[in-house]
LUMSE-876621 format. One line per 8 residues: number of its first residue (from 1); their letters; for each residue x, y, z of C-alpha. Coordinates in steps of 0.05 Angstrom, whole numbers. Example, Ala and Ser with C-alpha at 12.3 -4.5 7.8 and 13.67 -1.06 7.14 Angstrom:
2
1> AS> 246:-90:156  273:-21:143
//
This chain:
141
1> MPSITYKN> -123:109:1259  -97:53:1212  -22:27:1237  37:26:1196  43:-51:1168  106:-95:1143  120:-144:1097  162:-189:1058
9> LPGPVGDC> 154:-209:983  152:-278:979  209:-328:955  283:-320:973  291:-234:958  232:-233:1019  268:-297:1054  329:-252:1075
17> LKPASLAT> 308:-207:1098  279:-250:1154  332:-265:1207  346:-190:1207  280:-180:1228  275:-119:1169  216:-122:1127  219:-116:1040
25> TATVPISP> 155:-53:1052  127:-21:1097  54:12:1080  35:74:1120  -36:102:1127  -36:185:1117  -114:184:1111  -175:148:1089
33> TVSLIFTT> -156:148:1017  -77:162:1011  -14:100:1038  57:107:1028  86:56:1010  167:56:1023  216:5:1003  275:-28:1037
41> GHIGLNLT> 339:-14:993  355:-71:946  414:-100:908  418:-147:846  380:-210:876  355:-264:834  280:-268:838  271:-342:832
49> TGDLVNHS> 334:-355:868  355:-298:912  426:-304:884  458:-238:870  463:-215:797  525:-180:794  567:-193:732  549:-135:689
57> AEAEFEAV> 526:-64:717  465:-70:676  448:-143:691  457:-116:752  406:-60:753  363:-91:722  349:-136:776  355:-81:826
65> FDCLDAAL> 284:-58:781  253:-131:781  259:-134:855  236:-66:871  175:-65:820  160:-137:857  167:-109:922  117:-50:914
73> KDAGVSNG> 67:-95:877  74:-138:925  46:-92:980  -5:-63:930  29:-13:881  -21:-34:824  35:-3:788  91:-31:817
81> LRQAYKLV> 149:32:801  113:57:749  79:86:813  135:109:850  148:180:862  218:174:885  277:132:885  345:129:929
89> AYLVDSGD> 409:111:884  471:81:934  525:79:881  593:51:898  622:90:823  577:145:798  601:128:718  542:65:724
97> EAIMMQVF> 489:119:740  491:129:665  472:56:660  426:54:706  378:118:691  388:84:618  360:9:648  302:46:687
105> QRKFPGHT> 284:92:618  289:18:578  245:-10:632  196:38:658  193:89:586  154:160:600  163:147:671  191:208:710
113> PTWTSVVV> 212:203:791  240:239:839  316:213:839  366:223:876  435:188:883  496:183:927  560:161:914  583:108:973
121> KEIVAPKM> 647:73:992  619:5:984  552:-39:990  537:-85:1048  541:-129:1001  608:-152:967  614:-139:891  549:-111:882
129> RAEVAAEG> 540:-42:855  488:-8:881  432:-14:920  372:33:906  302:41:957  236:65:923  169:102:959  112:89:920
137> VIFHS> 36:112:934  -35:76:947  -94:114:932  -160:82:965  -224:92:928
//
């Protein structure tokens, strides 16, 4: 049976996890034809610069979904977040959930993965509103 494969997204987003020996994604083969992809929790980082994006809730959530989409695609999930079946969002303010959902539906219209939102006291990165993890699937031919 193949082993779990860990990857880091190329560029500053993946680079920020390397010092802690953390991966952006883990690919878990569950059969010869199916692999599950798990992402680390992503915050709103600019994919090009690695800078925090937190000047508005909408901008932050756009950046979170851009990072998740890129991470899944880098792991081989060809349609990125459109192929995610589960998201878990950790929010500092429950009032931001509606904004997050609006941003997601605008970026990925018609996609309806399972979704869990949890309200937490704070996110590890200061002044961030959310951290989101996703799970996707690859069907090998």
